Structures are given as C-alpha cells and as structure tokens.
N, C-alpha and C positions, 0 to 999 in steps of 0.2 A: 402307342408309345414305343413298343418294341420294334414296330415297322420303321418308325422314324430313326431309331438307333441303327437298325440294319442299313438304312439308306445312307446314313452319315458315315458309318464305319469305314467304307472304302476310301473316303477322303483322307482319313488319317494314315492310310497306307501309301498315299501319294508322297514321294520324297520331297517335292517342293513344298507341299502344304505342311508336312511334318517339320521341315526345316524352318518354315515361317512361324509355326507354333513354338518351336524350340527357342527362336529368337525373341518372341514377344511374351512368352510365359513368365520370365523373370520380371519383366516390367509390370505385368498384371499382378504378380505376387506382391511386389513392393508397393503398388498402389493400394492393394487390399490391406496390406499391413498398416497403413496409415490410420484408417478408422479402427482397425483391430487394436492398435496401440492406444488409441484414445479410449476405447472401451476397457482395456486392461488397466490403464492408469485410473480410470473412474472407479473400477472395482477395488483396486488397491487403496484408493483414497477412502472409499466408504468403509472398507474393512479396517483400515488403519485407524480412522477416526473413531469407529465403533469400539475398537480395542482400548481406546484411551479411558473409557469409563471404568476399566478394571485396574488402571495404573494410578498411583498417587502422585499426579503431576498437575500443574496448572493447565487445565483442559483447554481454555481459550487460547493461551499462548502456544501450547503444543499444536493445536489445530492450525494456527496461523503459520507455524514453521512447516507443517506438513504441506499446506496449500502452496507455500513458497517453493519448497523443494520439488513438488510434483509439477508445478508450472514450469520450472527450469528444466526438469527432465523431459517434459512433454515437448517444449520448444526444441531441445537438443535432438530428440528422437525424430521429430518432424523434419528438421534440417538434414540429418543424416539420411533418412529414407528418401527425401526429395532429391538429394544429390545422387544417391545410388540409382534411383529410378531414371534420372536424366541421363546418366552414363549408359544404363542398359538400353534406354530408348535410342540413343545415338548408335549403340552397337547393333540394334535391330534394324535401324535404317541404313547403316553403313557397316556391313558385315566385317570389313577389314579394320574397323575401329576396335581397339583393345581397351576396355575400361580400366584394367589394372595398370597398363602401361601409361594411359592418360592420367590416371591418378598419381602415379609416380612422377610423371612429367610436370603435372600441376603443382605437386609438392615442391619440386625443385624450383619452378618459376616463383612459387609463393615465397620460398626462402630468399631468392634473389631480389624479389620486389617487396621485401618485408616493410621497407620504409613507406611504400604506397599503401600498405594495409595496416599501418601502425595503429590507426584509430580503431579498426575492427578488432585487432588483437587485444588492445588495451580494454575495450568494452567487455570482451569475453573474460579476460583475466579479472577485471573489476567485478564482473558478475559472479565469478566463483568466490571472490573475496567477500562480497555482500552475502552470498548464500551460506558459506561456511563460517564466516565471521559473525553472523547474526546481527548485522547492522540494522536491518529492518525486515519486516515480513509483510505478506499480502494482508491488507486490512488495517495496517498502521497509518497514522497521519505523519507524514515526514516533511521536512523542510530542507531543501538544498540551497545552493547559492542564489539561484534565480527562480526557483519553483517551489511550490508547496501544494500538497494535496494528499488524498487517500490513495494508497497503493492498491490498484485493482488487478494488476497483472505483472508478472516478473518473467522476462524472457532471456534468451541467451545473450542478446546484445543491448536490450533496453529495458527500462522500467516504465510502466504505464500508470499515470496518476489521474485522478479525478479531482479537479480543483473545487474550492468552496462554491464557485459559481456553476458547477456541473460540467465544465469543459474537460475533455480528455486530452492529456498531454503525454507525448512520448519523450522520455529523457534518456539519452545514452548512459549506460551504466558507469562510464568513466566520469560523468558529471555528477554522479550520485554519492560520491565519497569525497569529502566527509559529509555527513548528514546529521540532522537532529531528528530523533525519533520520539513520537508522542503516542505510546501504545493505546492510551484511552481516546486518542483523537481530539483532545482538547487540553487547555491549560487552566488549572484551577487558580483562582485568585480570591483573597479576602478583601472585601470592601468595607472599610470602617467609617461610620458616620458619627462624629462626636457631638452629642447633644449637651447643651449648657445646663439643661434642667432634666433631672431624672423623671419628673412628673409628666414630661412630654413623650415618654417612650411609646405608650400605647398608640397615641395619635400619629406619631412619627412612623411607626411600623406600618400602619394602615396606608399612609402615603407612600412609603418606600415599596410596599407590595404593589401598589398601582404603577409606580415608576418601573419596577421590575417587569411587569407585564407589558408596558409600553416599549421598553428596550427590546424585549424578546420578539415582539411583533414587528419592530422597525428594523432590526439588524439581524441578518442571517448568521453572522459570525458568533452570536451568543447561542451556545449549544442548547440550553434549556432555561426555563424561568429561574432567575436567581432566587435563592432561598435564605431565610433567616437562619443564622447559625447560633449566635449567643449574644448576650449583653455583658459588657465588661465595665468595670469601674473606670471612670474618667479621672485622669490625673489632674485635671483642671476643675476646680470648684466642686460642686455637688452633682455634676452631670453624669452621663453614662454614654458608653460607646456601643452603638448598635452595629453588629457585624453581620454581613451577608456573604454568602458563598456564590461566586460568579464563575461560570465556565465559558471560556471563549476559545476560538480557534487559535492555534499558534501564530504569533506575529500580529494578532488583532487586538492587542491591548489598547490601541488607539481609540477603540469604542468606549473604553472606560474613561480615558483622559479627555477626549473631545466631545463625548455625548453624555455618558452616564453621570459623571461627577457634576458637570454643569447643570444637568437637569435636576439632580438632587438639590443642589444649592438654590435653584429657581423655585422648586416646589416648597422647600423649607421656608424660604423667604416669603412666599405667598401665603403660607399658613401661619406666619409670624412665630415660627419655632426657631429660637436662636441656636446657633452652633458655636461650639467653643474653638473651632478650627475648621480647616478645609477637609472635606471627606478625602480619604486616601485609600489606596489599594496596594497590595503586594502579592507577588507570585509565590505559590506555596508547593507546586509540584516537586517531588523528590526532596522535600524538606528533611525527612528522616535521613536520607542518604547524605545530604549536606552536613547535618549535625554530626553524623558518624565520621565524616571525612575530616572535619575541622576540630573535632573534640580532642583535647589534650589528655594524655594519660590513658 
C-alpha cells in the first residue's frame, strides 16, 4: 500500500494535475454532501421522533408535522446542492466560468423574467404557507379542488398524493390551497335505520351486520366494517332506531346514498321487517367543534 502511495504522490506535484484536482474537488464534495445530507436528515428524524415520547404532545400529529418539515427541508437541500454542483462542474469544465458571477447574473435575469417563472415562485411561496400554516401534513387525507388522496410526500414545488385507487399524483403547491384536511383519513357517519317494531331489533341487527360485511367487501371507499353504535327510541310508534357507525373516504358518501341505504331497504323488505321511515345518514366529524362554534352564550 505504501508503495502505491509513493507511486501516486508525484502526480499530485504536477501543476496540471493539481489544478485539475482543485477544479473538480468542490464538485466531488457537493455530490458527496447529497447522500450525507440524506443521512443527517434521517438521523435528525429518528432522534426527533424518539424525543416525542418524553413530551406531553399528540405524538401522531407531531410526527406528521416532523415528517412534513423534514421532507420540505430535504427537497430544498437537494435543490441547492444540485444547483451548486452544476455551477462548480461548469467552472471545472470551463475555467473562465465564474459561478458567483453567474449566480448574480442569473438572479438579475430571474428578476427580469419573473413573469415567466411566476408559477414556480407561487408554488414555492404556497409550499411555505402550507408548511408553516399547518394546512396539512404527510399522512393526512386531503381534498383539493380537483384531487383527493393521502399525502405521501411534500416537496419544494409540489405535493405528492396517493389516491384511493393507488395512483400517485403530483399536485403543484399553488393548487393545494385551499384544502380540506381529514387527519383520520376518513369521514365518520351515523347511519340510522328506523324499525317500526322494537321486537325486530335482534333480527334486524343480524341482517344489518351482513349488509355491513357486503358493503365493506364491495366498496374500497368504506374504511372498515361498519359497526353497531346504539339503539335509540323511535319517535314514531313503538319502534326503535338502530344506529351504525360508518367510515368512508372524504367525498365518498355516494356509497351510502346509492348503495348502502338501498341495500338495507331491500334486505329489510325481503325479511318482512317494516321500517317507519327511510334509513338516513349524517356526517359527524368535527361535531364538537361545530357545537362550540354555533353555541350561544
């Protein structure tokens, strides 16, 4: 090994080789910094998340915010290092190329041509707004004007979603505000089935459990098998209202109106269990917040 070093050492004393190394060394350093930055961010993430166990906060929500912040920082660092490496590579290829002067010139050109890069600037500004305004985080289910899905990545210029069908979608950050955020990833609904006779409750629940299983197996937008919540007095006659809790993806309440309710009516009619009215459902997410908002006094 020492012999190999002694053989190579004279090369470094050659002015041309030394100059070549001096030109390309910054490029190599910047390229090495990209995976190093990835490793550092991964270590920070693990340490930061581990430290949450000792802090009295909502761990799941805090973890999502950390993931979102680090994803944004990672994309920014990659962008800066890539631009810097490109300038240094140009300088290595063309010694008369001055990266600092080029950076200044590009800044002036960017200011002159701001209108051409308006969309890019808006995406970055909106990204900062999303990040620091807490509009949503990685892991949330969100709905924009034309898109809906789980946030799987958040970058300097765009947000990446995975739709309910598994498709990955890139949405410019400018199109992500305003947004509807569903931290649980689903919308909770109460489904009420009004029975005309209280004596039919046991049989009706057996049939409703079967229908719940059918709906879960047939429709992906139903998050998990609907579950019995409670039985309530029926305001009509001596019947009872059987209430189920149903979780569906945001914007997918059509499965309740177009499939679930008609199927319940069909099954109840086939079993000759009379209803005192049509089954009905209503959205209950953020019910406590709504009550607080509209309460007088």
